[in-house]
C-alpha angles and dihedrals in degrees: 000000000000121000136206123212138212123195121198121193118188140159109234117232124194109268095024093113096101092044092051094045090053091047093051089045090055089051090050088051087057089053096255113145120208106240100174142355124190143150130246140159136245125227090277098051096258112148114240130187117214121198122188121198133182141190136172111283112260 
């Protein structure tokens, strides 16, 4: 089986929990499965969350 991937990078802001939950739920409705979610920083020290999704290639 072949997979296709989607990567989402975002900077978390206080109070974004509902927005992020809704966004992830909409990806799930499109058959995307969350594979990994981790934090990293850019070159300026800003915290970034990276989420990786996959689904069977259509």
